[in-house]
N, C-alpha and C positions, 0 to 999 in steps of 0.2 A: 479910182482912188489909188494912191501910191502905197507901197508896202509900209512906208514909214507912217503914213496917215492911218492905215488900218491897224498897225501895231499900236499907235497912240490911242485909238478908239477902243481896242481890246484892253489896254491898260486902264483906261478911264472906266470901263464897264467892270473890270475886276476890282478896281478900287471901290467903286460904288457898291458892288456886291459885298465886299469885305466890310464896308461901313454898315450896310444894312444888316448883315449877319451880327455885327457887334450890337447894333441897336436892338435886334430881336433878343439877343442873349441878356442884354440889360433889362429889357421889358420883362422877360421870364424871371430873372432873379429878383427884380423888384416886386413883381406880383407874388412870387413865392414867399418873399419876406413880408408881405403885407403893406409895403410902402405905397404911398399915393403916387399914381402914375401921372406925372405932369411933364409936358414936352420939354420944358427947360431942364428939369432934373434928369430926364432920360438922356437928353443930348449932352449934358455935362458928364455924366457917367460913361457914356459911349464914346466920348471925345470926338463928337461931331457937332456941326452947327445945328441951331434950331431950324435954320432955312432948309438943311438937308432933309430933316423929318418932314417939314411942311411940303417939300417938293415931291415926297414919295407918299401919296395918299394911302397906300397899303400899310405903311408903318404907322400913320396916324390912325387908321381904322383898327390896327392891332392894339394900339395904346388905349383907344376908346373901349374896345371890346373887353380887354383884360381889366380895365378900370371898372367897368359895369360888373364884371364877375367878382372882383374884390368887394364891391359895394353890396352885391347880393349876398355874398358869403357873410359879410359883417352883419348885415340886417338879419340874416337867419340865425347867427350866433347870438345876437342881442336879443331877438325875439325868444329864442329857446331859453336863455338864462333868465329872462323876464318871467317866463312862465313858471320856472322853477322857483324864483324868488318870490313871485306873487303867491304861489301856493304855499311856500314855507311861511310867508307872512301871515296868510290867512290861518294856517295851523297854529302859529304862535299866538295869534289873537284869540283863537278859540281856547287854548290852553290857558292863557291869562284870564279870560272870562270864567272858565270853570274854577280856576284857583281862587279868584275873587268870590265866587259864590260860596266855595268851600270855607274861606277864611270868614266870611260873614256869619256862616253857621257856627263856626268855632267861637267867634266872638260872642255870639248870642248865648252859647252854652256856657262859656267862661263867665259872662256877666251873671247869669242865673246861679252858677256855683258860687261865685264870689258873694252874691247876695245872701244865699243860704249860710255860707260860712260866717259872714259878718253878723247875720242874725243869730246864729248859734253862739258865736263868741259873746255877743251882748247878753243873751239869755243865760249863759253860763256864769258870766261876770256879775250879773245882777242877782242870780240865785246864790252864788257863793258868798256874797256880801250881805245878802239879806236886805240891803239897802240899795235903792236906785242912785247910782253915780250919775249926775247930770251930764258930766263931761264925756263919759264913756260912749254914749250913742252918737254924739256929735263927732268924736274922733273917728269911730268906726265909719260913720257916714262920709267923712272927709277922705278916708283911705279908700273907700268904695268909689267915690267920685274920681279920685286920682287914677284908680285902675281903669275905670270906664274911659277917662280922658285918654289914657295910654292906648287903650284898645282902638278908640276912635281915630287916634293919630295913625296907628298902623293901618286902618282901613282907608283913611285919606291918602296915605302914601301909596298903597296898592291901586287906588283909583287914579292917582296921578300917573303911575307907571302904565296903567292901561290907556289912559288918554295919550300918553307919549307914543305908545306903540301904535295907536290908531293914527296919529299925526304922521308918523314915519311912513306907515302904509300908504296914506293919502299922498304924500310927497313922492315916494317911489313910483306910485302909479301914474302921477302927473308927468314925472320925468319919463317914464316908459312910454306914455302916450304922446309925448313931445318928441321923443327920439327919432322916429321914422321921418317926421317933417324935416328936422334938422339934417339928417342924413342925405335926403334927396336934394336939399339946397347945396350941400357941400359937394355932391357929385356933379352938379351942373357946371361948376368952375372949370 
């Protein structure tokens, strides 16, 4: 080979090495940034052709390896956050259940106290007049029923909140269980 031909071969190898170094730097930057590593994107950012990357199997292998690392890191992060979220949802659910039990007890006590208060008011009103007013017991009874209806409405509202929390928990668990399958499908591209 002539000196000129050897010089051209050296320049070509130097150019190829420079491009390969640029591709590796782009791969590192994209991987550190959490960007998906796709050959077309890497080639565009490194200012090389896709053909250059495909002609260098070590560069394609580097892209695939780093892409797998990113996917593993993402799956680990999702799984860790899902465990925390699942645990916090279970704790919230238990808290709502305990609050529901407490509120039911309070409603029972309030209903009993209200009944005693109404009965006391009716007795005092009847004894004060000496004559039984026919409308007074009915009025007291209606007030008592309205109070019970209000307490029942509060209980229903709490039950609805508990059901909503349970539904959210189920939906989040379904999404969590579906997430690993979706991620493996995305990484095959």
